[in-house]
DOTOR-682439 format. One record per residue (C-alpha): x, y, z. Coordinates in steps of 0.001 Angstrom, whole numbers, plus 524288, in hexadecimal, padded with zeros to 5 digits. Layout:
BEGIN
XYZ...
This chain:
BEGIN
AF4D2F142711301AFD1BF1B3911D11AF726F193C12A8DAF629F241E13472AFE43F209214055AF776F224014D77AFE3DF214F15A98AF3FDF1C471640FAF7A1F1BE817285AEDCDF150317B41AEFB7F0C5A18747AE233F05FE18774AE472EF94D17FBFAD663EF6F317B6EAD417F04E8176D9AE179F05691705CADEAAEF92A16872AD13BEFDE016408AD619F0B5115FE6AE23BF05FD1592CADA8AEFBF815162AD01FF05F314DB0ADA35F0FB6148C0AE198F053A14159AD4E3F011013AD2AD493F0EE413524AE26EF0CEC12FBAAE947F14F313A29AF68DF0FEA13E8AAF5A2F0F5714D65B0155F0E9515695AFC5BF0B2116428B037FF0E09170CAAFE9DF0B4C17E8AB0622F157718673B0B7AF232C184FBB19F6F1FFD18524B1892F158C17ABBB0FB1F1ED517340B1A73F290C171C8B23F4F1EB016CF4B19EEF19C516330B172EF27B015EAEB2588F297B15B42B2609F1C661543EB199FF1D9814C28B1839F2C4214948B094EF2BD1149B2B00AEF353C14253AF7D3F369A14E3DAF7B4F324415C8EAEC1FF2D4B1646EAEFACF2D69172E5AE89EF290C17F05AEAB9F32FF189E4AEC5BF29611952BAF814F20C8191F5B021BF195D19A17B1020F1E6519B66B0D3CF2B1C1942DAFFB7F311A1927EAFA2EF357418577AFBBDF43F318876B0A43F426018B34B0BCFF39CC17F2FB04E1F43E6176BEB0DFEF4EB817B3BB19E2F468E17799B1419F431C16A58B1126F515F16770B1F05F554716B2AB245AF4BE3160FDB19B7F4D74156C3B111BF597F158BAB090CF56C414C80B049FF490F1508BAF633F49A415485AF1EFF43471613EAE493F3E5F1658FAE293F3B89173FFAD994F30CA178F0AD52FF320D186FFACA98F2EB5190B5ACC99F3BCD1976FAC216F460619555AC6ADF51F819D00AC960F5E901958AAD6CDF5FD119BCBADA6BF528219644AD6DFF572B188A6ADF07F636918A88AEACCF5B8818F12AE952F52CE18333AE981F5E0117990AF4A5F64D3180AAAFCE6F588517FA6AFB77F587C170DBAEEC0F516616E4EAE72DF550D16210ADAA4F4DF01658DAD455F47131710EACB19F3B5817126AC464F36C117D85AC2C3F2860180B6ABA53F213A17D49ABAD8F256B16F13AB65AF20071620CAC060F1B6115827AB9AAF234414D91ABBB9F2FAE15554ACA12F2C7A157A4ACC3EF29B21492DAC58FF365E1452AACDF0F3E1214EBEADA4DF378714990AD673F3AA913B94AD305F48B913EE2ADFECF4B21145D0AE7C8F452013AC1AE0A2F4D55130B7AE4A3F598313847AF295F560313C0CAF734F4DA113093AF6EEF543912325AF28BF4ACD1189EAEB33F419D121BCADFD5F3AC411B16AD5E7F32F8122F0AD33DF2991117D9AE080F23111173FAE763F28FB1231AAF26DF2EAF11B01AFA26F3A9511EF1B0039F3FE011292B06D7F4C7C1169EB1446F5067111F5B1CB5F4753109CDB2B66F492F107F5B3288F415E0FD80B4050F3E15101FEB469BF36920F6DFB41BFF28AA0F899B3A80F2C4C10509B2D75F32DA107A6B2C8AF3A8411460B1EE8F3CFA11A06B20FFF45FA125B3B1271F470D1286EB11F3F384D12A6FB1F60F36FB130CEB2366F2D6812625B2EEAF2B0B11D2AB2C15F22301117DB35CCF1A671097CB2E54F128C0FF57B24D9F0A2F10713B2C69F0C17113BDB26D2F15CB11D7AB2EB1F1AD3128EDB2738F218F133E9B2EA7F2D60138D5B2E65F338614649B29E9F417F147F1B37D5F46C11491CB3CCCF3E6C13DE4B3201F44331358EB351DF520913A01B4394F50461371AB41BCF4A41129ACB37B5F549E1262BB4107F5F7912A3BB4BE9F59AA121F5B434CF57D0115FCB3EA9F65DC11713B4CD0F6A7E1161BB533FF624B10B69B6117F652A106D8B63C8F6F2C1115BB6979F6F4711EF6B5FA2F6D12129D4B6561F722F1366DB6643F689C141AFB618BF72DE14B5EB55B3F75F8142E9B51EDF67991426FB5314F663F15131B4B01F725C153E6B404EF6EDB14A29B3EE5F608F14DE2B4379F5F6E15C09B4113F6D4E1609FB4EEDF6F75165ABB5CE9F6C8A1618CB61B5F65AE16DE0B6C85F5B9B16D51B62FEF507C1700FB5A3EF5479164C6B661CF561E15C11B69BAF47FB15EB7B5BB9F43F615BBCB5CA7F4B0614EB0B689DF42E114B24B60BDF368814DB0B553DF3B4714578B5DFFF3F3C13A20B6417F31B213A6BB5685F2B7713A03B5222F33CF12E83B5E79F30361270EB5BA0F21DA12972B4D88F236F12508B51DFF29B61182FB5D7DF20BC115BFB570FF196910A79B585CF2554101ACB66A6F29BF10100B62C7F363C0F9E8B5D60F3B5D106E2B67EBF402B1101EB682BF470211D39B75A5F4D0111E5EB7A7BF518212BA9B8045F5F2F12B67B88F3F5EAA13765B85F2F6981140E1B7B24F6EA613814B7035F64FD1355FB6BF1F5C8C129F2B6ADDF5D2211B37B5F9BF552E11588B61ACF50B5107A3B560DF4AF510082B5454F47640F21DB4D47F509A0E8E6
């Protein structure tokens, strides 16, 4: 069974433990953070399918954290947990990227239902029974690429990909055996073709090459001054 990854950011230790254990008892994979800054780092490391964020957090509040998450991964659903009850607080939550809002105190059953409902809307192929997100599957020689799950499989090995790694590999696989212009990649993935982003692209291309190194039939050739040529087996 492939567990659904949840990023849960909560600074109240007792509540955090109860919620984490309850979600894990339902076979969710829960990554717990206790402050907003650590939460963003954990988001980038774990590529969760859904985020559950407390609004009041140390170092960086949940609203700020949600905006940063949505900038990097607009499709990732977010549920806010808060003790606030004012309408303006709800509006701020939705404007910052929240998809749902749950007031404290709340029941675990309600939280689980809201998680399941959001995943069924935002993640094609999600099934409540075994928590799998099927979605698109791309066969790359000896690898299997699951962009909807941010995963690259090699036999029994599973590599979790970041949002931008997934975007880049997906763009390359959609354009096999043809030149993909460097400027087009930068504009589609980073939004602009600045020098800083161009250097970031070099780093990401290097990572993707390393990830695919176990199958020599897959090649990413640099076309100097132009872009890249992605060669994949038939």
